[in-house]
C-alpha positions as CSV (number, residue, x, y, z in Angstrom):
1,M,9.8,-40.2,106.5
2,A,7.9,-42.3,102.9
3,T,4.3,-43.6,102.2
4,I,4.6,-46.3,100.5
5,G,2.0,-48.8,100.7
6,T,-2.4,-48.5,102.6
7,F,-4.1,-51.2,104.4
8,T,-7.7,-52.1,106.1
9,K,-7.5,-54.2,108.7
10,D,-8.8,-57.8,107.9
11,G,-10.7,-60.2,110.5
12,N,-7.6,-60.3,112.5
13,G,-4.9,-59.0,110.2
14,Y,-4.4,-55.9,107.8
15,A,-4.7,-56.1,104.2
16,G,-2.7,-53.7,101.7
17,N,-0.2,-52.3,98.4
18,V,3.7,-51.4,98.8
19,E,4.2,-49.3,96.2
20,T,8.6,-48.1,95.6
21,L,10.0,-47.5,92.9
22,A,12.2,-50.6,92.2
23,F,9.3,-53.0,94.6
24,R,6.0,-53.9,94.0
25,A,3.3,-56.2,95.6
26,K,0.5,-56.8,97.4
27,L,1.5,-58.5,101.6
28,T,-1.3,-59.7,104.0
29,F,-0.3,-59.1,107.2
30,E,-1.3,-63.0,109.7
31,P,-1.7,-62.7,113.5
32,A,1.9,-64.9,114.4
33,N,1.7,-67.9,117.2
34,K,3.6,-65.9,119.7
35,K,5.6,-67.8,121.7
36,S,7.8,-65.7,123.6
37,E,7.0,-62.4,124.3
38,N,10.1,-61.1,121.9
39,A,8.4,-63.3,118.8
40,P,5.9,-61.1,116.5
41,D,2.6,-60.8,116.9
42,F,2.3,-60.5,113.0
43,R,4.3,-63.0,110.2
44,V,3.8,-60.9,107.1
45,F,3.7,-62.8,103.3
46,H,3.8,-61.7,100.0
47,L,1.1,-62.8,97.7
48,T,1.1,-63.4,93.6
49,D,-0.9,-65.8,91.9
50,G,-2.4,-68.3,94.7
51,F,1.4,-68.4,96.2
52,S,2.2,-66.2,99.7
53,S,5.4,-66.1,100.7
54,E,6.9,-65.1,103.9
55,I,9.0,-61.6,103.9
56,G,9.0,-60.5,106.8
57,A,7.2,-59.6,110.4
58,A,5.3,-57.4,113.0
59,W,5.6,-56.7,116.3
60,K,3.0,-54.8,118.3
61,K,3.9,-50.6,119.3
62,T,2.6,-48.1,121.3
63,S,4.3,-44.4,121.8
64,K,5.2,-41.8,123.7
65,E,1.9,-40.3,122.2
66,G,0.4,-43.5,123.2
67,A,-1.0,-44.0,120.3
68,Q,-0.6,-47.7,118.6
69,Y,1.0,-48.9,115.3
70,L,3.1,-51.7,114.4
71,S,7.0,-51.9,113.4
72,V,7.2,-53.8,110.8
73,N,10.5,-55.5,109.0
74,L,10.2,-56.7,105.7
75,D,13.1,-57.7,104.0
76,D,13.7,-59.9,100.4
77,P,16.2,-61.0,98.2
78,S,15.8,-58.2,95.7
79,F,16.6,-55.7,98.6
80,P,19.9,-54.7,99.6
81,E,19.6,-54.9,103.6
82,K,16.1,-54.9,105.7
83,I,13.4,-52.5,105.5
84,Y,12.1,-51.2,108.1
85,C,8.2,-49.1,108.5
86,R,5.6,-48.2,110.5
87,L,2.2,-49.7,110.2
88,V,0.2,-46.7,111.5
89,K,-3.7,-46.8,111.2
90,T,-5.2,-43.2,109.0
91,G,-7.8,-41.9,108.1
92,A,-11.1,-44.5,107.2
93,E,-12.0,-46.1,110.0
94,Q,-10.3,-49.5,108.5
95,G,-7.5,-47.4,107.2
96,H,-4.1,-47.7,107.6
97,T,-0.9,-46.8,106.3
98,L,2.6,-47.7,106.1
99,Y,5.6,-45.1,106.7
100,W,9.4,-46.1,106.0
101,E,11.3,-43.6,106.8
102,R,15.7,-44.3,106.1
103,S,17.9,-44.7,108.7
104,K,20.2,-42.9,110.1
105,S,23.3,-43.3,109.6
106,R,26.1,-45.2,112.6
107,D,29.0,-43.2,111.9
């Protein structure tokens, strides 16, 4: 599991940065207008030079231990495939960390 981002609570959403060897971006998680039970709870936007583009979505989840987190999908034309992550509350009162883990092969 790799840490690829740090975020803080920002009103009803989250704001922060993602950084990998090939990707660096400022992102926001903004509450979504849920129209069905399976719809995402948040839309994820990439912010750059006053412009924002949607690059993902997030759903509220609860771990087996009872901890709440966000299950996040990020996608971009530069990615070979979607990235699946978890946004988890960590450390400081408003601090959250974005963790990524490579999908296991289904061979």
